[in-house]
C-alpha positions as CSV (number, residue, x, y, z in Angstrom):
1,M,-24.1,33.9,-57.0
2,T,-20.6,32.1,-57.5
3,I,-19.5,28.4,-58.9
4,Y,-15.8,27.1,-57.6
5,K,-15.2,24.6,-59.9
6,N,-12.4,22.3,-59.8
7,K,-10.7,19.7,-61.6
8,L,-13.6,16.8,-60.1
9,P,-16.7,17.6,-61.3
10,I,-17.8,16.6,-57.4
11,L,-16.4,19.6,-55.6
12,E,-16.9,21.7,-57.5
13,Y,-20.0,24.0,-55.2
14,D,-22.8,26.6,-56.8
15,T,-23.2,29.2,-53.9
16,S,-26.4,30.2,-55.4
17,P,-29.4,28.8,-52.6
18,E,-32.3,28.5,-55.4
19,S,-32.8,25.4,-57.5
20,I,-35.2,25.1,-60.7
21,I,-36.2,22.7,-59.5
22,K,-38.0,23.3,-55.9
23,P,-38.8,21.3,-53.0
24,E,-41.8,23.2,-52.0
25,R,-45.0,22.2,-52.8
26,D,-48.2,23.9,-52.5
27,G,-51.0,22.3,-50.6
28,Y,-48.4,20.6,-48.4
29,H,-48.1,21.6,-44.6
30,F,-46.4,18.6,-42.5
31,P,-46.0,19.1,-38.2
32,E,-42.2,20.7,-38.2
33,K,-41.0,18.1,-36.1
34,A,-40.5,14.8,-37.0
35,V,-39.4,11.5,-36.8
36,F,-36.9,10.6,-40.1
37,A,-36.5,6.2,-40.1
38,F,-34.1,4.1,-41.6
39,L,-36.3,0.5,-40.1
40,G,-37.8,-0.7,-43.5
41,D,-41.5,-1.7,-43.2
42,R,-41.1,-1.5,-39.3
43,V,-42.3,2.2,-39.5
44,D,-45.2,1.4,-41.6
45,T,-46.4,-1.4,-39.2
46,Y,-45.8,1.2,-36.0
47,A,-48.0,4.5,-37.5
48,L,-50.2,1.1,-38.9
49,A,-50.8,0.3,-34.6
50,H,-50.8,4.2,-33.7
51,D,-53.0,5.0,-36.1
52,A,-51.2,7.3,-38.4
53,E,-53.1,9.5,-40.9
54,I,-51.4,9.5,-44.0
55,I,-51.0,12.5,-45.2
56,T,-49.8,12.5,-48.4
57,T,-47.6,10.0,-50.5
58,Y,-43.8,10.8,-51.9
59,E,-43.9,8.9,-55.7
60,T,-40.7,8.7,-57.4
61,S,-40.4,6.5,-60.6
62,T,-39.3,3.1,-59.5
63,T,-41.5,3.3,-55.1
64,F,-43.3,5.0,-52.7
65,F,-43.2,6.7,-49.5
66,H,-46.9,7.1,-46.9
67,V,-46.0,10.5,-44.9
68,Y,-47.7,9.5,-42.0
69,K,-49.3,12.1,-39.6
70,I,-49.2,11.0,-35.1
71,Q,-50.2,12.5,-32.0
72,Y,-47.1,11.9,-29.2
73,E,-47.7,13.2,-26.4
74,G,-50.6,15.8,-27.1
75,E,-48.7,16.7,-30.0
76,E,-48.3,15.9,-34.2
77,I,-45.5,14.4,-35.3
78,T,-44.7,14.1,-39.4
79,L,-43.5,10.6,-38.9
80,V,-41.2,9.0,-42.9
81,R,-39.6,5.4,-44.0
82,A,-36.2,6.4,-45.2
83,P,-35.0,5.4,-47.7
84,V,-31.2,3.4,-48.0
85,G,-28.2,5.6,-49.9
86,A,-27.4,9.6,-49.0
87,A,-29.3,10.6,-52.5
88,P,-32.5,8.9,-52.1
89,A,-32.4,10.2,-48.2
90,A,-31.7,13.8,-49.8
91,Q,-35.1,13.5,-51.8
92,V,-36.8,13.3,-49.5
93,L,-35.7,14.9,-46.1
94,E,-36.5,17.5,-48.7
95,F,-39.5,17.0,-49.3
96,M,-40.5,17.3,-45.4
97,I,-39.1,20.4,-45.1
98,G,-40.2,22.3,-48.4
99,S,-43.5,20.7,-47.0
100,G,-43.7,22.7,-43.0
101,V,-40.5,19.7,-41.5
102,R,-38.8,22.1,-39.4
103,K,-37.0,19.1,-36.6
104,I,-35.6,16.1,-37.7
105,I,-34.3,13.1,-35.9
106,S,-33.4,10.3,-38.3
107,I,-32.7,6.9,-36.2
108,G,-31.6,3.6,-38.1
109,A,-28.6,0.7,-38.6
110,C,-25.1,0.9,-38.7
111,G,-21.8,-0.6,-38.8
112,A,-19.5,-1.3,-36.4
113,L,-15.5,-0.8,-37.5
114,V,-14.1,-1.6,-33.6
115,D,-15.7,-4.1,-32.0
116,L,-18.6,-2.9,-30.3
117,P,-21.7,-4.9,-29.1
118,E,-24.0,-5.4,-31.9
119,N,-27.8,-3.1,-30.1
120,Q,-25.2,-0.4,-29.0
121,F,-26.1,3.2,-29.5
122,F,-24.7,6.4,-30.7
123,I,-25.4,9.6,-30.9
124,A,-23.9,11.5,-34.1
125,E,-21.7,13.9,-33.9
126,E,-19.2,14.4,-36.6
127,A,-19.2,12.7,-40.0
128,L,-16.9,11.8,-43.1
129,R,-18.5,12.5,-46.2
130,D,-17.8,10.0,-48.5
131,E,-21.1,10.9,-50.5
132,G,-21.0,13.0,-52.8
133,T,-24.4,14.0,-52.1
134,S,-23.0,16.1,-49.7
135,Y,-21.4,18.4,-51.6
136,H,-24.1,19.7,-53.7
137,Y,-25.4,21.7,-50.6
138,L,-21.7,22.6,-48.8
139,P,-18.1,23.5,-49.4
140,A,-16.5,20.6,-49.7
141,A,-14.4,20.4,-46.9
142,R,-13.4,16.6,-45.2
143,T,-15.8,15.9,-41.8
144,I,-19.5,17.6,-41.2
145,K,-20.1,18.2,-38.1
146,F,-23.7,17.7,-36.3
147,N,-26.2,20.5,-34.7
148,S,-24.3,20.2,-31.1
149,A,-28.0,21.7,-29.9
150,V,-29.8,19.0,-30.1
151,I,-27.3,16.4,-29.6
152,S,-27.7,18.0,-26.2
153,K,-31.2,16.5,-26.2
154,I,-31.0,13.1,-27.7
155,E,-28.4,13.0,-24.9
156,A,-31.2,13.8,-21.7
157,M,-33.9,11.7,-23.5
158,F,-31.5,8.0,-23.6
159,Q,-30.5,9.2,-19.8
160,E,-34.4,10.1,-18.5
161,Q,-35.1,6.5,-20.8
162,G,-32.7,4.7,-19.1
163,F,-30.5,3.2,-22.2
164,A,-27.0,4.1,-22.3
165,A,-26.3,6.2,-25.7
166,E,-22.4,7.5,-26.4
167,R,-21.3,10.4,-28.9
168,C,-19.3,9.0,-32.2
169,K,-18.5,10.0,-36.0
170,S,-19.2,7.6,-38.7
171,W,-18.4,7.0,-42.1
172,T,-20.8,7.8,-44.0
173,T,-20.0,5.8,-48.3
174,D,-21.9,5.5,-51.0
175,A,-20.6,2.1,-51.5
176,F,-22.0,-0.7,-49.8
177,Y,-19.9,-3.2,-51.5
178,R,-16.6,-1.2,-51.6
179,E,-15.7,-0.9,-48.0
180,T,-12.4,-2.6,-48.3
181,K,-10.1,-3.8,-45.3
182,E,-7.0,-1.2,-46.0
183,M,-10.1,1.5,-46.1
184,V,-11.5,0.6,-43.0
185,L,-8.1,0.6,-41.0
186,Y,-7.7,3.9,-42.9
187,R,-11.4,5.4,-41.8
188,V,-10.5,3.6,-37.7
189,S,-6.9,5.5,-38.2
190,E,-9.5,8.7,-38.3
191,G,-11.0,8.2,-35.4
192,C,-14.8,6.8,-37.3
193,Q,-16.7,4.2,-34.8
194,V,-18.8,3.4,-37.4
195,V,-19.6,3.3,-40.6
196,E,-23.4,3.8,-42.4
197,M,-24.9,5.9,-46.0
198,E,-26.6,8.9,-45.1
199,G,-25.5,10.8,-42.0
200,S,-23.1,13.9,-43.5
201,A,-25.9,14.3,-46.5
202,L,-28.5,14.5,-44.3
203,A,-26.7,17.1,-41.8
204,A,-25.7,18.9,-45.0
205,V,-29.4,19.2,-46.5
206,A,-30.1,20.2,-42.3
207,E,-27.4,23.2,-42.3
208,F,-28.5,24.0,-46.4
209,R,-32.3,24.3,-45.8
210,M,-31.4,26.2,-41.5
211,V,-33.7,23.1,-40.3
212,Q,-32.3,21.6,-36.8
213,F,-31.4,17.3,-37.8
214,G,-30.4,14.6,-35.6
215,L,-28.9,11.0,-35.7
216,I,-29.2,8.2,-33.0
217,L,-27.2,4.6,-34.8
218,F,-27.0,1.7,-33.7
219,T,-24.9,-1.5,-34.2
220,A,-25.9,-4.1,-36.8
221,D,-23.5,-5.8,-39.3
222,T,-19.8,-5.3,-38.1
223,L,-15.8,-4.7,-40.1
224,A,-13.7,-5.4,-36.6
225,A,-12.1,-8.1,-37.7
226,S,-11.1,-6.9,-41.4
227,E,-10.8,-9.8,-42.2
228,Y,-14.3,-11.2,-42.9
229,Y,-17.7,-9.8,-42.6
230,D,-20.4,-10.9,-39.8
231,E,-23.8,-9.8,-40.4
232,R,-25.1,-10.8,-36.9
233,T,-29.0,-9.8,-36.3
234,W,-29.0,-6.2,-38.1
235,G,-29.5,-5.3,-34.9
236,S,-32.6,-6.4,-34.6
237,D,-33.1,-6.0,-30.5
238,A,-32.6,-2.7,-30.6
239,K,-35.2,-2.2,-33.6
240,E,-38.3,-3.4,-31.2
241,I,-37.4,-0.1,-29.2
242,S,-35.5,2.6,-31.3
243,L,-38.9,4.0,-32.7
244,N,-39.8,4.8,-29.4
245,L,-36.1,6.3,-29.2
246,A,-36.4,8.9,-32.4
247,F,-40.0,9.6,-30.6
248,A,-39.2,10.4,-26.8
249,A,-36.2,13.0,-29.1
250,V,-37.6,14.6,-31.2
251,S,-40.2,15.7,-28.4
252,K,-37.0,17.3,-26.6
253,L,-36.8,19.5,-29.5
């Protein structure tokens, strides 16, 4: 195995698949299909309303995340509330994969970089890797492509459910408060329509671990005007239906 060294530490990559700390834990086995949702306490509310079983609780030094098992159209599906940010989200996803999850649909809000209405659904097709986590899983590259077969199945789900959804290129960034006017315009010139904080990292984890992964996004706030920022209603209308769409999508995998 080889370490590719670089003047910039973030661009250094170890080809070895083995790590000292392993995500697998004895005694855990989750349903292979999972919804990994960036929807805050709506995930717990949904789980309670659908008589979900808490399989276990993943604890970090500052918080915890329930891992639910829920019945959906005759299948057992894992449901987990995702933490914001590439590094913590990848950590929880690793735990899920290490415990048997193999097919994942993630869903969450994104910011509009161009003139887009609120609550519009997108399917991530490509993400610009402006975060640190993905570089520990795959060699350095400017973008990462999402699984094309999974994208096609998500599109089929949207058609069946009667909702519109477009493919998009997303800007994944670690720095919420460093989305400057000039950087937004630069990302738009590269073809990015939306911005979020986890997509490229989660896609890299999934590719490295050889599992199926897809990302559904809905527009919430907007930076499209460049001169000012508008939170709008944080995609409140889309949040109401997003978990149902995520479950319908993962059932197709």
